[in-house]
N, C-alpha and C positions, 0 to 999 in steps of 0.2 A: 764595358758593354754599352751600346747606345740605349737611350731611354726609349721604352716602348711607346707606341702611338697613344695608348691610354695608360694612365698611371694605375697600377694594380690596385691600390687602396681606394681610389676614388673614380672608378671607371664611369659609373652611371652619373655621378655628379658632374664629371668633366663633360660627358656627352650632353647633358642638359644645359650646362653653362655655355658651351660653344654653340650649340644649336640655337639657344635663345639669342645669343649675340648675332649669329648669322641671319636669323629671321628678322631680328630688329633692324639690322643693316639693310636687308632686302626691302623691307617695307619703306625705309627711308629713301632708297634709290627710286622706288616707284612713286613715292610722294614727290620727289624732286622732278621726275619725268612729267608727272601730271601737271605740276605747276607751270611748266614751260612748253607743253605740247599744245599745238594749235588745232591739229586735225581731229575732228570729232570721232572718226573711226579709231584713230590711235588712242584717244582718251578712253574710249570704251574698252579697247583691248588691254590697256595698262590698268584700268580700274578693275577688270576681271582678275588679273594676276595679283594686284594689290590685295583684293579681298581674300584670296587664297593665302597670301603671305600673312595677313592679319590673323587668319584662323590658326596657322602654324605658330605664330608668335604667341597667341592667346594660350595655346596648349602648353608651351614651354614656360610662359609667365606663371600659369597656374601651378605647374610643378615646382617652380621656384618659391612661389607664395606658400605652398604646402611644406616647405622646408626640405625639399629633395635636393636642392643645390642653391647656388647663389649666382647673381649676375656678375659678369665681368665689370670691373670698374672702368673699362674703356668705352662703355655705352655712350657717354657724351661725345667722344671722339668719333665713334661709328655713326652717331646721329648726324654730325656735321659732314663728315666725309661721304657718307652714303647719299645724303641730300645733294651735295655739290656734284657728285658723280652723276646722279640722275639728272639734275638740272643741266649740266654741261652737255650730257649726251643728247638730251631733248633739244637743246638749242642748236646742236650740230645737225639735227634732223632725225627722221624716223629710222633710217638705216643704222645710224650710229646708236640710237637708243636701243634698238633691237640687238645690235652687236653687244652692247653692255649686258643686256638681259641674257643673251645666249652664253656669253663668257662666264658671268656670275653663276648662272644655273648649272653650267657644266661642272664647275668646281663643286657646287653643292651636291649635285647628283653623285659625283664620285665620292665625296665626303660621306654622304648618307650610305652609300654602298659599303664603304669600309665599316661603318658602324653596324649595319645590318649583318655583315659577315661576322663581326666580333660577337654580337649578341646571339646569333644563331649558333656559332661555335662554342659559346659558353653555356648553351642550353637555356638561355634566357628567352622565354616566349611571352614576355610581358606586354602590357598595353603600349609601352614605349616602343617596342619592336614593331608592333602593328602600326602605330602612328608614323614612325620613321619610314616604313614602307609606303604608306599612303602619301606622305609628304614628298618622298622621292619621285613617285609617279607624277604628282602634280608639278614638281619642278621640271621633270622631263617634258611635260606638256608645254611649259613655258619656253623651253628650247625650241620645240616644234613651231610654236607661235612666232618666235623671233625669226626663225629661218623662213617661214611663210611670209613674213613681213620684210624680207630682203636683207637680213643682217649680213649675209655673206658678201653683199655688194657694197658695204660701207667702205668709204675711203680709208686707206691704211688698215684694212681689216686685220691682217696678221699681226702687225705691231701693236695695235690697240687691244686686240684680244689677248695677246701675251701679257701686256701691261695690266689689264684688268684681272686676269687670272692670277698673276703674281701678287697683286694687291689683296685679292681674296685669300690666297694661301697664307700670306703674312698675317692677315686679320684672324684667320683660324688659329694659326700658331700662337699669336699673342693672346687671343681670347681664352684659349685652353689653360693659360698659365697665369693670367693676371685678373 
């Protein structure tokens, strides 16, 4: 029988660990974008999204510090890869950086929705569920921002979007296990 999405013995720990890794990676992407973005309006937009990601990251870091879970040991790798992805997308231009934002956030919104369904179906009405719902809504807003900033018109949209989504799904898979 295939392994369930969440390990039965460590569901909450797994959720916290993978969400911490995801929010850590997201803030590194935005930091990379900020470092290489020249347009003042783009900087303001990215800074707004980064501030929300830092709030999300802070929540999961506090849960880890309180002993609710542990971080993935892959954080150093996610730090480098996230920053490089953000930097390269910003160097390629606004449309490409917004394509990366849209693609990453679509994966995260779907991932959060799976967790929300799991927590609701298990009867878990905890602060964690409330936070994940809030964070999912904010990530969906990032998708809207990206689309308003012309993400759909980036060169090689389909191929790049697929590549970024695949990378994110692989990061989720690995972060849940390592």
